C-alpha positions in Angstrom: 61.1 -60.3 -56.3 61.1 -57.3 -58.8 60.1 -53.6 -57.6 57.0 -52.3 -59.1 57.1 -49.3 -61.4 56.0 -46.2 -59.4 53.9 -43.3 -60.9 56.0 -40.2 -61.1 54.1 -37.5 -59.5 54.4 -35.4 -56.6 54.2 -37.1 -53.2 51.3 -35.6 -51.0 52.8 -36.7 -47.7 55.3 -34.4 -46.5 57.0 -37.0 -44.5 57.1 -39.4 -47.1 58.2 -36.7 -49.6 61.1 -35.5 -47.5 62.5 -39.2 -46.9 61.9 -40.0 -50.9 64.0 -36.7 -51.6 66.8 -37.4 -48.9 67.3 -41.1 -50.2 67.2 -40.1 -53.8 69.6 -37.1 -53.0 72.0 -39.5 -51.6 71.6 -42.0 -54.4 72.5 -39.3 -56.9 75.3 -37.8 -55.2 76.6 -41.5 -55.2 76.4 -41.9 -58.6 77.9 -38.4 -59.4 80.7 -39.6 -57.2 81.0 -43.0 -59.3 81.1 -41.1 -62.5 83.8 -38.9 -61.1 86.0 -42.0 -60.1 85.2 -44.2 -63.1 85.4 -41.9 -65.7 87.3 -38.7 -64.6 84.5 -36.5 -65.2 84.0 -33.3 -63.6 80.6 -33.4 -61.9 78.5 -30.6 -59.9 75.0 -30.8 -58.5 73.3 -28.2 -57.0 70.1 -28.8 -55.3 67.7 -26.9 -53.1 64.8 -28.8 -51.2 61.5 -27.5 -50.8 62.4 -26.1 -47.3 65.1 -24.1 -49.3 68.0 -26.1 -48.0 71.1 -26.2 -50.2 72.5 -29.6 -51.1 75.6 -29.7 -53.3 78.0 -32.2 -54.7 81.4 -31.2 -56.7 84.1 -33.5 -58.0 86.9 -33.4 -55.3 89.5 -32.6 -58.5 87.6 -29.4 -59.1 86.3 -26.2 -57.2 82.9 -24.5 -57.8 84.4 -21.4 -59.2 86.5 -23.4 -61.7 83.6 -25.5 -62.8 81.4 -22.3 -63.5 84.4 -21.0 -65.6 84.7 -23.9 -67.4 81.0 -23.8 -68.2 81.1 -20.3 -69.2 84.0 -20.9 -71.4 82.4 -24.2 -73.0 79.3 -22.1 -73.7 80.7 -18.8 -74.7 78.4 -16.9 -72.3 79.2 -14.7 -69.5 76.9 -15.6 -66.3 78.4 -12.6 -64.2 78.5 -9.9 -66.8 74.6 -9.3 -66.9 74.5 -9.3 -62.9 77.3 -6.9 -62.7 75.7 -4.5 -65.3 72.1 -4.5 -63.2 74.1 -3.7 -60.0 76.0 -1.2 -62.0 72.6 0.5 -63.2 71.2 0.2 -60.0 74.2 1.8 -58.2 73.8 4.8 -60.7 70.0 5.0 -59.9 70.9 5.3 -56.1 73.7 7.9 -56.7 71.2 10.2 -58.5 68.6 9.5 -55.7 71.5 10.4 -53.3 72.3 13.5 -55.1 68.9 14.7 -55.3 68.3 14.1 -51.5 71.5 16.2 -50.7 70.4 18.9 -52.8 67.2 19.0 -51.1 68.8 19.1 -47.7 71.1 22.1 -48.8 68.1 23.9 -50.2 66.2 23.4 -46.8 69.2 24.7 -45.0 69.2 27.8 -47.0 72.0 27.0 -49.6 71.6 26.4 -53.4 68.7 28.8 -53.6 70.1 30.2 -56.8 68.7 27.1 -58.7 65.0 27.4 -57.7 62.5 29.6 -59.8 59.7 31.3 -57.8 57.4 28.6 -57.8 59.9 26.3 -56.2 60.6 28.9 -53.7 57.0 29.2 -52.8 56.7 25.5 -52.4 59.8 25.5 -50.3 58.7 28.4 -48.2 55.2 26.6 -47.5 56.9 23.1 -46.5 59.2 25.3 -43.9 56.3 26.6 -42.6 54.4 23.2 -42.3 57.5 21.7 -40.6 57.9 24.9 -38.3 54.3 24.3 -37.6 54.7 20.6 -36.5 57.6 21.7 -34.3 55.8 24.5 -32.5 52.6 21.9 -32.0 55.0 19.1 -30.4 56.8 21.7 -28.2 
């Protein structure tokens, strides 16, 4: 008796969908293992289920880092460089914010007032008056 063809579409029943995912995942991992053993291929599979669970298979003869390094060399791309550059840019922005906040704190403590013009000094005075008023009300 032959199996009937199924229509490839999303399975609506969550239980059936999870069972199908589990069975097909295991079948896919089995095929990947067979490819590794029979053909001496380096295989890596990374999957995330609909619940966010990570499932992965990597050939026993390699590591994930080695696999991605070989992938980068083959394609001639650097997967980590753009991420590193984004992190550097974010760090630069955070350092600038930190510098400005430290300067503002020093000004509120009475230091670094030479850099301020008359308008900024008046604004600082108003902010200090408001802060003092809040403290007095709490007291």
